[in-house]
C-alpha positions as a Markdown table, in Angstrom:
| # | Residue | x | y | z |
|---|---|---|---|---|
| 1 | Met | 94.0 | 126.0 | -30.4 |
| 2 | Pro | 95.4 | 122.9 | -28.8 |
| 3 | Gln | 97.2 | 123.4 | -25.5 |
| 4 | Ile | 100.2 | 121.4 | -24.2 |
| 5 | Ala | 99.8 | 119.9 | -20.8 |
| 6 | Ala | 103.3 | 120.1 | -20.0 |
| 7 | Pro | 105.8 | 122.3 | -22.1 |
| 8 | Asn | 108.5 | 119.7 | -22.0 |
| 9 | Ala | 106.3 | 116.8 | -22.9 |
| 10 | Ala | 107.9 | 116.3 | -26.3 |
| 11 | Tyr | 111.5 | 116.3 | -24.7 |
| 12 | Thr | 110.3 | 113.8 | -22.1 |
| 13 | Ser | 108.9 | 111.6 | -24.8 |
| 14 | Leu | 112.0 | 111.8 | -26.8 |
| 15 | Ala | 114.2 | 111.0 | -23.7 |
| 16 | Glu | 112.1 | 108.0 | -22.9 |
| 17 | Gln | 112.2 | 106.7 | -26.5 |
| 18 | Leu | 116.0 | 107.1 | -26.6 |
| 19 | Ala | 116.4 | 105.3 | -23.3 |
| 20 | Ser | 114.3 | 102.3 | -24.5 |
| 21 | Asn | 115.6 | 102.1 | -28.1 |
| 22 | Pro | 119.2 | 101.3 | -28.5 |
| 23 | Lys | 119.1 | 102.0 | -32.2 |
| 24 | Ala | 118.2 | 105.6 | -31.5 |
| 25 | Arg | 121.1 | 106.4 | -29.1 |
| 26 | Gly | 123.7 | 108.7 | -30.6 |
| 27 | Gln | 121.5 | 109.6 | -33.5 |
| 28 | Ala | 120.5 | 113.1 | -34.7 |
| 29 | Phe | 117.0 | 113.8 | -35.4 |
| 30 | Asn | 115.0 | 116.4 | -37.4 |
| 31 | Phe | 111.5 | 117.4 | -35.9 |
| 32 | Ser | 109.3 | 119.2 | -38.5 |
| 33 | Asn | 106.1 | 119.2 | -40.4 |
| 34 | Glu | 108.1 | 118.5 | -43.6 |
| 35 | Ile | 106.4 | 121.2 | -45.5 |
| 36 | Gln | 108.6 | 123.2 | -47.9 |
| 37 | Leu | 108.3 | 126.8 | -47.3 |
| 38 | Thr | 110.6 | 129.5 | -48.7 |
| 39 | Val | 112.1 | 131.9 | -45.9 |
| 40 | Leu | 109.9 | 134.6 | -47.5 |
| 41 | Glu | 106.8 | 132.4 | -47.2 |
| 42 | Met | 107.6 | 131.6 | -43.5 |
| 43 | Val | 108.3 | 135.4 | -42.8 |
| 44 | Asn | 105.0 | 136.3 | -44.4 |
| 45 | Arg | 103.0 | 133.5 | -42.6 |
| 46 | Ile | 104.6 | 134.8 | -39.2 |
| 47 | Leu | 103.9 | 138.4 | -40.0 |
| 48 | Ala | 100.2 | 137.7 | -40.8 |
| 49 | Ala | 99.8 | 135.6 | -37.6 |
| 50 | Met | 101.1 | 138.7 | -35.7 |
| 51 | Gly | 98.8 | 141.1 | -37.5 |
| 52 | Ser | 101.9 | 143.0 | -38.7 |
| 53 | Thr | 102.2 | 145.4 | -41.7 |
| 54 | Leu | 105.9 | 145.2 | -41.9 |
| 55 | Val | 107.2 | 144.3 | -45.3 |
| 56 | Pro | 110.3 | 142.1 | -45.6 |
| 57 | Glu | 113.3 | 143.7 | -47.3 |
| 58 | Ile | 114.9 | 141.4 | -49.9 |
| 59 | Arg | 118.4 | 142.1 | -50.8 |
| 60 | Asn | 119.4 | 138.9 | -52.8 |
| 61 | Glu | 123.0 | 139.2 | -51.6 |
| 62 | Ala | 123.5 | 135.6 | -50.6 |
| 63 | Thr | 125.8 | 133.5 | -52.7 |
| 64 | Asn | 125.9 | 129.8 | -53.0 |
| 65 | Glu | 122.6 | 129.4 | -51.2 |
| 66 | Ile | 120.7 | 126.2 | -51.2 |
| 67 | Arg | 117.5 | 126.9 | -52.9 |
| 68 | His | 115.3 | 124.0 | -52.0 |
| 69 | Gln | 115.8 | 122.5 | -48.5 |
| 70 | Tyr | 113.6 | 121.3 | -45.7 |
| 71 | Leu | 113.8 | 119.2 | -42.6 |
| 72 | Asp | 113.0 | 115.5 | -43.2 |
| 73 | Ala | 111.6 | 113.8 | -40.1 |
| 74 | Thr | 111.5 | 110.3 | -41.5 |
| 75 | Lys | 114.0 | 109.0 | -39.1 |
| 76 | Ala | 112.2 | 110.4 | -36.1 |
| 77 | Arg | 109.0 | 108.9 | -37.4 |
| 78 | Glu | 110.6 | 105.5 | -37.9 |
| 79 | Leu | 113.0 | 105.2 | -35.0 |
| 80 | Leu | 110.9 | 107.1 | -32.3 |
| 81 | Gly | 107.4 | 106.9 | -33.5 |
| 82 | Trp | 107.4 | 110.6 | -33.5 |
| 83 | His | 105.0 | 112.7 | -35.4 |
| 84 | Pro | 104.0 | 116.5 | -35.3 |
| 85 | Ile | 100.9 | 117.3 | -33.2 |
| 86 | Phe | 100.7 | 120.8 | -34.5 |
| 87 | Ser | 100.7 | 122.5 | -37.9 |
| 88 | Phe | 103.2 | 125.1 | -38.8 |
| 89 | Asp | 100.7 | 127.9 | -38.4 |
| 90 | Glu | 99.3 | 126.4 | -35.0 |
| 91 | Gly | 103.1 | 126.3 | -33.7 |
| 92 | Val | 103.6 | 130.0 | -34.9 |
| 93 | Gln | 100.5 | 131.2 | -33.1 |
| 94 | Met | 101.3 | 129.4 | -29.9 |
| 95 | Thr | 104.8 | 130.8 | -30.1 |
| 96 | Ile | 103.6 | 134.3 | -30.5 |
| 97 | Glu | 101.1 | 133.9 | -27.6 |
| 98 | Trp | 103.9 | 132.5 | -25.4 |
| 99 | Tyr | 105.9 | 135.7 | -26.2 |
| 100 | Lys | 103.0 | 138.0 | -25.5 |
| 101 | Asn | 102.3 | 136.4 | -22.2 |
| 102 | His | 105.8 | 136.0 | -21.0 |
| 103 | Leu | 107.5 | 139.1 | -22.3 |
| 104 | Arg | 104.8 | 141.6 | -21.8 |
| 105 | Ala | 106.0 | 144.8 | -20.1 |
| 106 | Ser | 105.0 | 145.0 | -16.4 |
C-alpha cells in the first residue's frame, strides 16, 4: 500500500498550482478517480474492505434522484496537471487504517 510522505501534500501541490496559474484562480475543481459507482457499490466496497458483515438497508424512498452521476476531474487534469495517485479501493483502505490508528480507544 503506498504511503503519503506528508498528509497535506495534495493540498500543498494544489495551492502551488493555483498561485502559479492565473487561469486556475477562482475556479472550482473536482478530484476523483472518475469511476462510476452506485452508492450501493461504494457501500459494499467499503464494507468489504472493513471485513464487515453488515447488510445495507435499501428503502428506495428518494424522489427526483439523479441516477447516473460522478465527479469529472478533467478540469483539474487540464488546468492543474493533477491526476489521482490512488485507486478508490486504496483510498478506502488508507482511510480505514487512519481511523483505526487515530480513533482507537486508549
